[in-house]
C-alpha positions as CSV (number, residue, x, y, z in Angstrom):
1,X,22.4,32.9,-8.5
2,X,20.8,36.0,-7.0
3,X,21.7,39.5,-8.0
4,X,22.7,42.1,-5.3
5,X,20.4,45.1,-5.5
6,X,22.7,47.8,-4.2
7,X,20.0,50.5,-4.9
8,X,18.1,49.1,-2.0
9,X,20.9,50.2,0.4
10,X,22.1,53.6,1.3
11,X,25.1,55.2,-0.4
12,X,27.0,54.9,2.9
13,X,26.2,51.2,3.1
14,X,27.3,50.6,-0.5
15,X,30.5,52.6,0.0
16,X,31.4,50.8,3.2
17,X,30.8,47.5,1.4
18,X,33.1,48.6,-1.4
19,X,35.8,49.5,1.1
20,X,35.4,46.2,3.0
21,X,35.6,44.3,-0.2
22,X,38.8,46.1,-1.2
23,X,40.6,45.1,2.0
24,X,39.1,41.6,1.9
25,X,42.1,40.0,0.2
26,X,45.4,39.2,1.9
27,X,47.4,40.6,-1.1
28,X,45.7,43.9,-0.7
29,X,46.3,43.9,3.1
30,X,50.0,43.2,2.3
31,X,50.0,46.2,-0.1
32,X,48.5,48.5,2.5
33,X,51.0,47.3,5.1
34,X,53.8,47.9,2.7
35,X,52.6,51.4,1.9
36,X,52.4,52.1,5.7
37,X,56.0,50.8,6.2
38,X,57.6,52.8,3.4
39,X,55.2,55.8,3.3
40,X,55.0,55.7,-0.5
41,X,56.5,53.6,-3.3
42,X,56.3,52.7,-7.0
43,X,54.6,49.6,-8.3
44,X,57.9,47.8,-8.9
45,X,58.8,48.1,-5.3
46,X,55.5,46.5,-4.3
47,X,56.0,43.7,-6.8
48,X,59.3,42.9,-5.2
49,X,57.6,42.6,-1.8
50,X,54.9,40.2,-2.8
51,X,55.0,36.7,-4.1
52,X,52.8,37.7,-7.1
53,X,53.3,38.6,-10.7
54,X,53.3,42.3,-11.7
55,X,50.0,42.1,-13.5
56,X,48.4,40.6,-10.4
57,X,49.8,43.3,-8.2
58,X,48.5,45.9,-10.7
59,X,45.0,44.4,-10.5
60,X,45.1,44.6,-6.7
61,X,46.4,48.2,-6.8
62,X,43.6,49.1,-9.2
63,X,40.9,47.7,-6.8
64,X,42.4,49.6,-3.9
65,X,42.5,52.8,-5.9
66,X,39.0,52.4,-7.3
67,X,37.7,51.9,-3.7
68,X,39.5,55.1,-2.7
69,X,42.0,53.5,-0.3
70,X,45.1,54.5,-2.2
71,X,46.2,57.3,-4.5
72,X,48.7,57.1,-7.3
73,X,50.7,59.8,-9.1
74,X,52.8,59.4,-12.2
75,X,56.5,59.9,-11.7
76,X,58.3,59.4,-15.0
77,X,57.4,55.9,-16.2
78,X,56.3,54.7,-12.8
79,X,53.3,55.4,-10.5
80,X,54.0,56.4,-6.9
81,X,51.3,55.0,-4.6
82,X,50.3,56.2,-1.1
83,X,47.4,55.7,1.3
84,X,44.3,57.8,0.8
85,X,43.4,59.1,4.2
86,X,39.8,59.9,3.3
87,X,39.0,56.3,2.5
88,X,40.5,55.0,5.7
89,X,38.7,57.7,7.7
90,X,35.4,56.2,6.5
91,X,36.4,52.7,7.7
92,X,37.7,54.2,11.0
93,X,34.4,56.0,11.5
94,X,32.4,52.8,10.9
95,X,34.5,50.8,13.4
96,X,34.3,53.7,16.0
97,X,30.5,53.5,15.7
98,X,30.6,49.8,16.4
99,X,33.1,50.2,19.2
100,X,30.9,52.9,20.9
101,X,27.9,50.6,20.6
102,X,29.8,47.7,22.1
103,X,31.1,49.8,25.0
104,X,27.6,51.0,25.8
105,X,26.1,47.5,25.5
106,X,28.5,46.0,28.0
107,X,27.9,42.4,26.9
108,X,24.2,42.6,27.6
109,X,23.3,40.4,24.7
110,X,21.0,37.4,24.7
C-alpha cells in the first residue's frame, strides 16, 4: 500500500484535505447539523441525538475539533461544543473558488 506524501502538496491543499476528511463521515455531518440547530450543546446532548455510543461520538467530536471545524469549552464536568467559523470559512472559500470557475467556464468542457 502506498504512502501519501503530504509534503509534496501545499499547506493549503493539506489543510483542505483535512477539512474534507473531517466532514467525510455521516456521523460528523449529523453532529455539525445538530450544532447548527441548537447553536451549542454538551456532548451528552449530541449522544442523545445520534444512534451511536458515547465513545464513538467523542471520537467524531475529536476529529472535528482537530480539523478546526468545532470548538469546545469546559462547563463544569461537560464540554460545550460549537462550530468554529474559521474552519468553515476555509471550506466556503474553496467552494466559492470552484463556483467562480464553473460560472466563467459556462459548460465549455470537452
